[in-house]
C-alpha positions as CSV (number, residue, x, y, z in Angstrom):
1,M,21.7,-5.2,1.3
2,K,19.7,-6.5,-1.6
3,K,16.1,-5.4,-1.5
4,K,13.6,-8.3,-1.3
5,K,11.5,-8.9,-4.4
6,Q,7.9,-8.0,-3.6
7,N,4.7,-9.6,-4.9
8,G,3.0,-8.0,-7.9
9,V,-0.6,-6.8,-7.8
10,I,-2.0,-9.9,-9.5
11,K,-0.3,-12.3,-7.1
12,N,-1.5,-10.3,-4.1
13,I,-5.1,-10.3,-5.4
14,C,-4.8,-14.1,-5.8
15,I,-3.6,-14.4,-2.2
16,V,-6.5,-12.4,-0.9
17,Y,-9.2,-14.2,-2.9
18,S,-7.7,-17.6,-2.1
19,A,-8.2,-16.8,1.6
20,M,-11.8,-15.7,0.9
21,F,-12.6,-18.8,-1.1
22,K,-11.1,-21.0,1.7
23,R,-13.3,-19.3,4.3
24,Y,-16.5,-19.1,2.2
25,R,-17.6,-21.9,-0.2
26,S,-20.3,-19.6,-1.7
27,A,-17.8,-16.8,-2.5
28,P,-16.8,-18.0,-6.0
29,W,-20.5,-18.1,-7.1
30,L,-21.2,-14.8,-5.5
31,V,-18.2,-13.2,-7.2
32,A,-19.3,-14.6,-10.6
33,L,-22.9,-13.3,-10.1
34,Y,-21.6,-9.9,-9.0
35,I,-19.3,-9.6,-12.0
36,A,-22.2,-10.5,-14.4
37,V,-24.6,-8.1,-12.9
38,S,-22.0,-5.2,-12.8
39,V,-21.2,-5.7,-16.5
40,A,-24.9,-6.1,-17.5
41,M,-26.2,-3.0,-15.8
42,P,-24.2,-0.4,-17.8
43,F,-24.9,-2.3,-21.0
44,L,-28.6,-2.1,-20.3
45,T,-28.4,1.6,-19.6
46,T,-26.6,2.0,-23.0
47,L,-29.3,-0.2,-24.7
48,T,-32.3,1.7,-23.3
49,P,-32.1,4.9,-25.5
50,S,-31.8,2.8,-28.7
51,L,-34.8,0.7,-27.7
52,A,-36.8,3.9,-27.2
53,I,-35.7,5.2,-30.6
54,A,-36.6,1.8,-32.2
55,G,-40.1,2.0,-30.7
56,I,-40.5,5.6,-32.0
57,S,-39.3,4.5,-35.4
58,S,-41.8,1.7,-35.5
59,G,-44.6,4.3,-35.2
60,S,-46.3,2.3,-32.4
61,I,-46.6,3.7,-28.9
62,K,-47.4,0.2,-27.7
63,T,-44.0,-1.0,-29.0
64,F,-42.3,1.9,-27.2
65,L,-44.1,1.2,-23.9
66,I,-43.2,-2.6,-24.1
67,Y,-39.5,-1.8,-24.7
68,S,-39.5,0.8,-22.0
69,A,-41.3,-1.4,-19.4
70,A,-38.9,-4.3,-20.2
71,A,-35.8,-2.1,-19.8
72,V,-37.0,-0.5,-16.6
73,T,-38.0,-3.9,-15.1
74,S,-34.7,-5.5,-16.0
75,Y,-32.8,-2.5,-14.6
76,C,-34.7,-2.6,-11.3
77,V,-34.2,-6.4,-11.0
78,L,-30.4,-6.0,-11.7
79,T,-30.2,-3.0,-9.3
80,A,-31.7,-5.0,-6.5
81,L,-29.6,-8.1,-7.3
82,K,-26.4,-5.9,-7.4
83,G,-27.3,-4.3,-4.1
84,F,-27.7,-7.7,-2.5
85,C,-24.5,-9.0,-4.0
86,N,-22.6,-5.9,-3.0
87,A,-23.7,-6.1,0.6
88,K,-22.7,-9.8,0.8
89,M,-19.4,-9.1,-0.9
90,M,-18.5,-6.2,1.4
91,A,-19.2,-8.4,4.4
92,K,-16.9,-11.1,3.0
93,H,-14.2,-8.6,2.2
94,T,-14.4,-7.4,5.8
95,Y,-14.6,-10.8,7.5
96,T,-11.8,-12.2,5.4
97,R,-9.6,-9.3,6.5
98,I,-10.5,-9.6,10.2
99,G,-11.0,-13.4,10.4
100,W,-8.1,-14.4,8.3
101,F,-5.4,-11.8,7.7
102,M,-5.8,-9.9,11.0
103,M,-6.0,-13.1,13.1
104,N,-3.0,-14.6,11.3
105,F,-1.1,-11.3,11.9
106,F,-1.8,-11.1,15.6
107,K,-1.0,-14.9,16.0
108,K,2.3,-14.2,14.4
109,T,3.1,-11.2,16.7
110,I,2.4,-13.3,19.7
111,L,4.2,-16.5,18.7
112,T,7.2,-15.2,16.7
113,D,10.6,-14.7,18.1
114,Y,10.9,-11.6,20.2
115,L,13.8,-10.6,18.0
116,N,11.3,-10.2,15.1
117,I,9.3,-7.5,16.9
118,E,11.5,-5.6,19.3
119,P,14.2,-3.8,17.2
120,Q,13.2,-0.4,15.7
121,P,13.3,-1.6,12.1
122,K,11.0,-4.5,13.0
123,Q,8.7,-2.1,14.9
124,K,8.5,0.0,11.8
125,L,7.7,-3.0,9.6
126,M,5.1,-4.2,12.1
127,G,3.4,-0.8,12.1
128,K,3.1,-0.9,8.3
129,A,1.9,-4.5,8.3
130,V,-0.9,-3.7,10.8
131,N,-2.1,-0.9,8.5
132,A,-2.6,-3.5,5.8
133,V,-5.0,-5.6,7.9
134,N,-6.5,-3.0,10.3
135,S,-8.3,-0.7,7.8
136,D,-11.3,-1.0,5.6
137,W,-9.7,1.1,2.9
138,E,-6.1,0.0,2.9
139,G,-4.1,-3.2,2.3
140,A,-6.0,-6.5,2.2
141,Q,-9.6,-5.3,2.1
142,N,-9.0,-2.6,-0.4
143,L,-7.0,-5.1,-2.5
144,S,-9.9,-7.5,-2.6
145,R,-12.5,-4.8,-3.3
146,L,-10.4,-3.1,-6.0
147,G,-9.3,-6.4,-7.4
148,L,-12.9,-7.3,-8.0
149,E,-13.6,-4.0,-9.6
150,M,-10.7,-4.5,-11.9
151,I,-12.1,-7.9,-13.0
152,I,-15.4,-6.2,-13.7
153,I,-13.6,-3.5,-15.7
154,L,-11.7,-6.1,-17.8
155,F,-15.0,-8.0,-18.5
156,G,-16.6,-4.7,-19.5
157,I,-13.8,-3.9,-21.8
158,G,-14.1,-7.4,-23.4
159,V,-17.9,-7.2,-23.9
160,Y,-17.9,-3.6,-25.2
161,G,-14.7,-4.1,-27.3
162,T,-16.2,-7.1,-29.0
163,A,-19.3,-5.1,-29.9
164,I,-17.2,-2.3,-31.4
165,F,-15.0,-4.8,-33.3
166,M,-18.1,-6.4,-34.9
167,L,-19.3,-3.0,-36.0
168,D,-16.0,-1.5,-37.3
169,W,-12.5,-2.7,-36.3
170,K,-11.1,0.7,-37.3
171,I,-12.9,2.5,-34.5
172,L,-11.6,0.0,-32.0
173,L,-8.0,0.4,-33.3
174,V,-8.2,4.2,-33.1
175,M,-9.5,4.0,-29.5
176,V,-6.8,1.5,-28.4
177,F,-4.0,3.8,-29.8
178,M,-5.5,6.8,-28.1
179,F,-5.7,4.9,-24.8
180,A,-2.1,3.8,-25.2
181,G,-0.9,7.4,-25.5
182,D,-3.0,8.5,-22.6
183,I,-1.8,5.6,-20.4
184,L,1.8,6.6,-20.9
185,L,1.2,10.0,-19.5
186,R,-0.8,8.5,-16.6
187,N,1.9,6.0,-15.8
188,H,4.4,8.8,-15.5
189,A,2.3,10.3,-12.8
190,I,1.7,6.9,-11.1
191,K,5.4,6.2,-11.2
192,F,6.1,9.5,-9.5
193,G,3.7,8.5,-6.7
194,D,5.3,5.0,-6.4
195,D,8.9,6.4,-6.3
196,H,8.1,8.9,-3.6
197,R,5.6,6.9,-1.6
198,E,8.1,6.1,1.2
199,D,9.1,9.8,1.5
200,F,5.5,10.9,1.6
201,T,4.6,8.2,4.2
202,E,7.6,9.2,6.3
203,V,6.4,12.9,6.3
204,Y,3.0,11.9,7.4
205,R,4.4,9.5,10.1
206,K,6.2,12.4,11.6
207,I,3.1,14.7,11.4
208,N,1.1,12.0,13.2
209,Y,3.8,11.7,15.8
210,L,3.7,15.4,16.5
211,E,-0.1,15.4,16.6
212,T,0.0,12.5,19.1
213,N,2.5,14.3,21.3
214,S,0.6,17.6,21.1
215,L,-2.3,15.7,22.7
216,S,-0.1,13.8,25.2
217,V,-0.5,14.7,28.9
218,S,3.1,13.7,29.7
219,A,4.6,15.6,26.7
220,G,2.4,18.6,27.4
221,K,4.3,19.3,30.7
222,D,7.7,19.6,29.0
223,I,6.3,21.6,26.1
224,R,4.9,24.2,28.5
225,I,7.6,24.3,31.2
226,Y,10.5,24.3,28.8
227,Q,8.8,26.9,26.5
228,M,8.9,24.5,23.5
229,K,5.7,25.7,22.0
230,D,7.3,27.8,19.2
231,W,9.9,25.2,18.4
232,F,7.3,22.5,18.4
233,H,5.1,24.6,16.1
234,S,8.0,25.3,13.7
235,K,8.6,21.5,13.4
236,F,5.0,20.9,12.6
237,D,4.9,23.8,10.1
238,S,8.0,22.5,8.2
239,L,6.4,19.1,7.9
240,I,3.1,20.6,6.6
241,K,5.1,22.6,4.0
242,A,7.0,19.4,2.9
243,S,3.6,17.6,2.6
244,K,2.1,20.5,0.5
245,C,5.2,20.6,-1.7
246,F,4.9,16.9,-2.5
247,R,1.2,17.2,-3.2
248,W,1.8,20.1,-5.5
249,K,4.4,18.2,-7.5
250,Y,2.1,15.1,-7.6
251,Q,-0.8,17.2,-8.9
252,L,1.4,18.7,-11.6
253,K,2.3,15.2,-12.7
254,W,-1.4,14.6,-13.2
255,Y,-2.0,17.9,-15.1
256,W,-1.0,16.5,-18.5
257,P,-3.0,13.3,-18.2
258,T,-6.0,15.5,-17.5
259,V,-5.4,17.6,-20.5
260,S,-4.8,14.5,-22.7
261,D,-8.1,13.0,-21.5
262,T,-10.0,16.1,-22.9
263,F,-8.1,16.0,-26.2
264,F,-8.3,12.2,-26.7
265,N,-12.0,12.2,-25.8
266,S,-12.8,14.9,-28.2
267,L,-10.8,13.3,-31.0
268,R,-12.4,10.0,-30.2
269,D,-15.9,11.4,-30.5
270,I,-15.1,13.2,-33.8
271,I,-13.7,10.0,-35.4
272,A,-16.4,7.7,-34.0
273,Y,-19.3,10.0,-34.9
274,S,-17.9,10.5,-38.4
275,L,-17.6,6.7,-39.1
276,L,-21.0,5.9,-37.6
277,I,-22.8,8.8,-39.4
278,R,-21.3,7.5,-42.7
279,Q,-22.7,4.1,-42.0
280,V,-26.1,5.6,-41.2
281,L,-26.1,7.6,-44.5
282,A,-25.0,4.5,-46.4
283,G,-28.0,2.6,-44.9
284,Q,-25.7,0.1,-43.1
285,I,-27.1,0.8,-39.7
286,S,-30.3,2.3,-38.3
287,I,-30.7,5.4,-36.1
288,A,-31.4,3.1,-33.2
289,E,-28.3,1.1,-33.9
290,F,-26.3,4.4,-34.2
291,T,-27.5,5.4,-30.8
292,L,-26.6,2.0,-29.4
293,Y,-23.1,2.1,-30.8
294,I,-22.4,5.7,-29.7
295,G,-23.3,4.5,-26.2
296,I,-21.0,1.5,-26.5
297,V,-18.1,3.6,-27.7
298,S,-18.6,6.0,-24.7
299,G,-19.0,3.0,-22.3
300,F,-15.9,1.3,-23.7
301,C,-13.8,4.5,-23.1
302,E,-15.2,4.7,-19.5
303,W,-14.2,1.1,-18.9
304,I,-10.8,1.4,-20.4
305,Y,-9.9,4.7,-18.6
306,S,-11.0,3.1,-15.4
307,V,-8.1,0.6,-15.7
308,S,-5.3,3.2,-15.1
309,E,-7.3,4.9,-12.3
310,N,-8.0,1.6,-10.5
311,M,-4.5,0.4,-11.1
312,A,-3.0,3.4,-9.2
313,Y,-5.0,2.5,-6.1
314,L,-4.4,-1.2,-6.5
315,K,-0.6,-0.6,-6.6
316,E,-0.8,1.4,-3.4
317,S,-2.9,-1.3,-1.7
318,S,-0.6,-4.0,-3.0
319,H,2.4,-2.1,-1.6
320,N,0.8,-2.0,1.8
321,F,-0.1,-5.7,1.6
322,N,3.5,-6.5,0.8
323,M,4.5,-5.1,4.2
324,Y,2.1,-7.6,5.7
325,N,3.7,-10.4,3.5
326,E,7.2,-9.3,4.6
327,F,6.3,-9.4,8.3
328,M,4.6,-12.8,8.0
329,A,7.5,-14.2,6.1
330,Q,10.0,-13.6,8.9
331,K,11.7,-16.8,10.0
332,D,11.9,-17.9,13.6
333,F,15.0,-19.4,15.2
334,F,12.9,-21.3,17.7
335,E,10.1,-23.6,16.9
336,H,6.9,-22.2,18.5
337,T,3.7,-24.0,19.4
338,E,0.5,-22.8,20.8
339,N,-0.2,-23.7,24.4
340,D,-3.6,-25.1,25.1
341,T,-3.4,-24.1,28.7
342,D,-3.6,-20.4,29.4
343,C,-3.3,-20.6,33.1
344,R,-1.1,-23.1,34.9
345,V,-1.7,-23.3,38.6
346,K,1.0,-25.1,40.4
347,P,0.5,-26.6,43.9
348,D,2.6,-25.4,46.8
349,N,4.5,-28.7,46.9
350,D,5.5,-28.4,43.2
351,T,8.4,-30.8,42.6
352,S,9.8,-29.0,39.5
353,V,13.5,-29.4,39.4
354,A,15.7,-26.3,39.2
355,P,17.6,-26.3,35.9
356,E,21.3,-26.0,35.3
357,I,22.2,-23.2,32.7
358,E,25.4,-23.1,30.7
359,F,26.6,-20.4,28.3
360,R,29.1,-22.0,25.9
361,N,31.0,-19.6,23.7
362,V,27.9,-17.4,23.4
363,G,28.1,-14.2,21.4
364,F,25.3,-11.8,20.3
365,T,25.2,-9.1,17.6
366,Y,22.1,-7.1,16.9
367,E,20.8,-7.1,13.3
368,G,22.3,-4.2,11.3
369,S,25.2,-3.7,13.8
370,D,28.8,-4.7,13.2
371,K,29.8,-4.5,16.9
372,P,28.9,-7.6,19.1
373,V,27.1,-6.8,22.4
374,L,28.3,-10.1,23.9
375,K,31.6,-11.8,23.1
376,N,32.5,-15.5,23.8
377,L,30.6,-15.8,27.1
378,N,31.4,-19.0,29.0
379,F,29.8,-19.6,32.4
380,K,27.6,-22.1,34.2
381,I,24.8,-21.6,36.7
382,K,24.4,-24.7,38.8
383,A,20.9,-26.0,39.6
384,G,19.5,-24.1,42.6
385,E,22.3,-21.5,42.5
386,K,21.6,-17.7,43.0
387,I,23.6,-15.6,40.6
388,A,23.9,-11.8,40.6
389,L,24.7,-10.2,37.3
390,V,26.1,-6.7,37.7
391,G,27.9,-4.1,35.5
392,N,27.7,-0.6,34.1
393,N,24.9,0.5,31.7
394,G,25.5,-0.9,28.2
395,A,27.6,-3.8,29.5
396,G,25.1,-6.3,28.0
397,K,23.1,-7.3,31.1
398,T,19.7,-6.8,29.5
399,T,20.8,-8.8,26.4
400,I,21.8,-11.7,28.6
401,V,18.4,-11.6,30.3
402,K,16.7,-11.8,26.9
403,L,18.9,-14.7,25.9
404,L,18.2,-16.5,29.2
405,C,14.5,-16.0,28.7
406,G,14.6,-17.4,25.2
407,L,13.5,-14.1,23.7
408,Y,16.7,-13.9,21.6
409,P,18.7,-16.8,20.1
410,P,22.5,-16.4,20.3
411,T,24.2,-15.4,17.1
412,E,27.2,-17.5,18.2
413,G,27.7,-20.5,20.6
414,Q,25.1,-22.4,22.5
415,I,22.9,-22.0,25.6
416,L,22.4,-25.3,27.3
417,V,19.7,-26.2,29.8
418,D,20.5,-29.4,31.7
419,G,22.8,-30.3,28.8
420,K,20.3,-29.6,26.0
421,T,19.9,-26.6,23.8
422,I,16.7,-24.6,24.1
423,D,15.7,-25.7,20.6
424,E,16.0,-29.4,21.7
425,I,13.8,-28.8,24.7
426,G,11.3,-26.7,22.8
427,I,11.0,-22.9,23.4
428,D,7.5,-23.2,25.0
429,K,8.5,-25.9,27.4
430,Y,11.6,-24.0,28.4
431,Q,9.8,-20.7,29.0
432,D,7.3,-22.6,31.1
433,K,10.2,-23.0,33.6
434,I,10.8,-19.3,33.8
435,S,9.4,-16.7,36.2
436,V,10.7,-13.3,35.3
437,L,10.4,-9.7,36.5
438,F,11.5,-7.1,33.9
439,Q,12.2,-3.6,35.0
440,D,10.3,-2.1,31.9
441,T,7.2,-4.2,31.8
442,T,3.8,-2.4,31.8
443,P,0.7,-4.3,33.1
444,I,-2.0,-4.8,30.5
445,S,-5.3,-2.9,30.9
446,F,-7.2,-5.8,32.4
447,S,-8.0,-6.7,36.0
448,I,-5.3,-7.0,38.7
449,A,-6.1,-10.7,39.0
450,E,-5.9,-11.4,35.3
451,N,-2.5,-9.6,35.1
452,V,-1.0,-11.6,38.0
453,C,-2.5,-15.0,36.8
454,G,-2.5,-14.6,33.1
455,C,-5.9,-16.1,32.6
456,D,-9.7,-15.6,33.0
457,L,-11.1,-14.9,36.5
458,N,-12.9,-18.3,36.6
459,Q,-9.6,-20.1,36.2
460,I,-7.8,-18.4,39.0
461,D,-6.7,-20.0,42.3
462,K,-7.9,-17.3,44.7
463,A,-6.0,-18.5,47.7
464,R,-2.8,-18.7,45.7
465,L,-3.4,-15.2,44.3
466,D,-3.9,-13.7,47.7
467,K,-0.7,-15.4,49.0
468,C,1.4,-14.0,46.2
469,L,-0.1,-10.5,46.6
470,K,0.7,-10.5,50.3
471,A,4.2,-11.7,49.7
472,A,4.8,-9.0,47.1
473,G,3.5,-6.4,49.6
474,I,0.6,-5.1,47.6
475,Y,-2.3,-7.1,49.1
476,D,-3.4,-4.4,51.6
477,K,-3.5,-1.7,48.8
478,I,-5.7,-3.9,46.7
479,Q,-8.1,-4.6,49.5
480,T,-8.9,-0.9,49.8
481,L,-10.1,-0.8,46.2
482,P,-13.9,-1.1,45.6
483,K,-13.5,-4.1,43.2
484,K,-10.4,-5.4,44.9
485,E,-8.4,-7.8,42.7
486,K,-11.1,-7.4,40.0
487,S,-10.2,-3.7,39.6
488,Y,-9.0,-2.8,36.1
489,I,-5.6,-1.2,35.6
490,T,-5.9,2.2,33.8
491,Q,-9.1,3.5,32.3
492,T,-8.4,2.2,28.8
493,L,-11.0,-0.6,29.0
494,E,-13.0,0.4,32.1
495,E,-14.0,3.9,33.2
496,D,-13.4,3.1,36.9
497,G,-9.9,1.6,36.2
498,I,-7.1,2.5,38.7
499,L,-3.6,3.9,38.3
500,L,-0.7,2.3,40.0
501,S,2.5,4.0,41.0
502,G,5.9,2.7,39.8
503,G,6.5,0.9,43.0
504,E,3.1,-0.6,43.1
505,T,3.5,-1.8,39.5
506,Q,6.7,-3.6,40.4
507,K,5.1,-5.3,43.4
508,L,2.3,-6.5,41.1
509,L,4.7,-7.9,38.6
510,L,6.6,-9.6,41.4
511,A,3.4,-11.2,42.5
512,K,3.0,-12.4,38.9
513,A,6.4,-14.1,38.9
514,M,5.5,-15.7,42.3
515,Y,2.2,-17.0,41.0
516,K,3.8,-18.7,38.0
517,D,6.4,-20.2,40.4
518,G,8.8,-21.2,37.7
519,S,11.9,-23.3,38.6
520,F,14.1,-20.7,36.9
521,L,13.8,-17.2,38.4
522,I,15.0,-14.0,36.7
523,L,14.7,-10.6,38.3
524,D,15.9,-7.6,36.2
525,E,16.3,-4.6,38.5
526,P,13.3,-5.6,40.6
527,T,13.6,-2.7,43.1
528,S,14.4,0.2,40.9
529,A,11.1,2.0,41.7
530,L,10.9,1.0,45.4
531,D,11.8,2.9,48.5
532,P,14.5,1.4,50.8
533,I,12.0,-0.3,53.2
534,A,10.1,-1.9,50.4
535,E,13.4,-2.9,48.7
536,S,14.6,-4.7,51.9
537,K,11.3,-6.6,52.1
538,I,11.5,-7.6,48.4
539,Y,15.1,-9.0,49.0
540,E,13.8,-11.0,51.9
541,E,11.0,-12.4,49.8
542,Y,13.3,-13.0,46.9
543,N,15.5,-15.2,49.1
544,S,12.5,-17.1,50.1
545,M,11.3,-17.5,46.5
546,A,14.7,-18.5,45.2
547,S,15.5,-21.1,47.9
548,D,14.8,-24.1,45.7
549,K,15.3,-22.5,42.3
550,T,18.0,-21.5,39.9
551,S,17.9,-17.7,39.9
552,V,19.6,-14.8,38.2
553,F,19.4,-11.4,39.8
554,I,20.3,-8.2,37.9
555,S,20.9,-5.0,39.7
556,H,22.9,-1.7,39.5
557,R,23.0,-1.5,43.3
558,L,26.0,-3.7,44.2
559,A,25.1,-3.8,47.9
560,S,21.9,-5.7,47.1
561,T,23.9,-8.7,45.7
562,K,25.5,-9.8,48.9
563,F,23.0,-12.7,49.5
564,C,23.8,-14.3,46.1
565,D,26.0,-17.4,45.8
566,K,28.1,-15.8,43.1
567,I,28.4,-12.4,41.5
568,M,29.4,-12.0,37.8
569,F,30.7,-8.5,36.8
570,L,30.0,-7.8,33.1
571,D,32.0,-5.2,31.2
572,D,31.9,-4.6,27.5
573,G,30.0,-7.8,26.8
574,Q,32.4,-10.1,28.7
575,I,32.5,-11.5,32.3
576,V,35.6,-9.8,33.7
577,E,35.2,-10.8,37.4
578,S,33.4,-13.6,39.1
579,G,33.0,-14.7,42.8
580,R,31.3,-14.0,46.1
581,H,30.9,-10.4,47.3
582,D,33.7,-10.6,49.9
583,E,36.0,-12.3,47.4
584,L,35.5,-9.5,44.8
585,I,36.0,-6.8,47.4
586,K,39.3,-8.3,48.4
587,K,40.3,-8.6,44.8
588,G,40.1,-4.9,44.4
589,G,39.0,-4.9,40.8
590,K,36.2,-3.1,38.9
591,Y,33.6,-4.5,41.2
592,R,35.4,-3.0,44.3
593,E,35.8,0.3,42.5
594,I,32.1,0.7,41.7
595,F,31.0,-0.6,45.1
596,D,33.2,2.0,46.8
597,I,31.8,4.8,44.6
598,Q,28.2,3.7,45.4
599,S,28.9,3.3,49.1
600,H,30.5,6.8,49.2
601,Y,27.4,8.2,47.4
602,Y,24.9,6.6,49.8
603,Q,27.0,7.7,52.8
604,E,27.1,11.3,51.6
605,N,23.3,11.3,51.2
606,A,22.8,9.8,54.7
607,N,25.1,12.5,56.2
608,E,23.2,15.3,54.4
609,K,19.9,14.0,55.9
């Protein structure tokens, strides 16, 4: 696959400053003032010794004191002004990153197609993208800060270079040639870092992963019980050695630029001093002017060598920012809109009509895979019909659920809702119809009430909340808590947060599905973490919930599907059997085969007890 062309450093700097200037009208003037002060201060420092010498040469202590006082006063004023500008600029760098790039990033993660964030490659890209907007010293903020420093350096080069050219163009020519030779050596080292950045990043990603797991409570059990300490340590040690090896090679690449700096600086001084001394002896310039120009030559070199050093960091920040650009540039299949209502409370007599769902020649293939997960699926779920979707692991059940939820678009065919595609309806309007319970969903670390209702506490219908918690079988548990439904889940945000068991979590998520009360109900393995008694109650409640809704029920326990109007058996991405439970049993196909195996297993367990 052809690698996407990435933005260069200059373009990324323009993107960052364009965002800053849009947010802050005063930013252009502040940037201009900061540049002017930053260039003037080193020049004033260079000028001060020559002013002192001029005062001494005049033979007047008064002249010396006047020059010195003017220089000190000017420098103090500029220092204060630069400090003020720097504080304001740092704040604008930070607020632009947080208020613009970070907000746009998180808006994108929430609104974009689920297919753009779930696959592992997308997860990796998203992790790199967040680094570009989540740190003061990487990506967007570092790009804006270093970009400004680069502009200051270029202005400094222009001012000092012009002064040297006016004195003697031969000095400027020699210095430019020396810089060109030095920069070639520096670029060799920079290129090595650029070429191996991904390898180095990968090593550090693995190191961070091992560090995280070494601190993990859950991983700590396995490491100790299965005597994995030495193996774990050896993995960590090998990565540390790989990191050290890379750093050693990188440092060697910078050895010759360091040596060349010393050589070129010495040669520069010899040539510059020789030319300037000759002009002094010829009476072309004074001692004060000699001192000034020596300072300008040294300052010019400092400016010009700062270019390569600054550019190395700019390239790294630009690379990180390109990860952000790549993530933000991902195209959506569905057209998304931001909902103004965060919490939609529906009355008990809601008249929402249950939709009819049709899969027409639907196929799906994951990005980067040649093998389709679903192939030419054709089926219809009538309005108000209860469908059970069953099959072995890997058959494609979870993928169908994600297609039904509008999380994935089909790669082939169409999904019709009441005769219209999801795109025609609008993804947000369609998903507003859906109440879903996933088997792998984790509640967010907010209060129980906020998790169930999906909104702030002051927007919640308390009576409706209690009704749903009771129906899900978790109300009594919640009433025993000191803060009841206002109790936070986990201690991530609140120190007195609670921990729920797997079964309690599923009951809570079921209450969430009930509270939304969508006309299309999807339950993906809703009883996988429940005991048999709780499971039976959930099925009873499910029947009640689904009475006037279109519903799809996914389960690996075939006995739990008897109450459904129709059962569809999925195998290798295709519907191979379809009908009621008794019909499929009589047919004697794959459904009957797996049902008999499960029945035999449960009977054996019952006999053992």
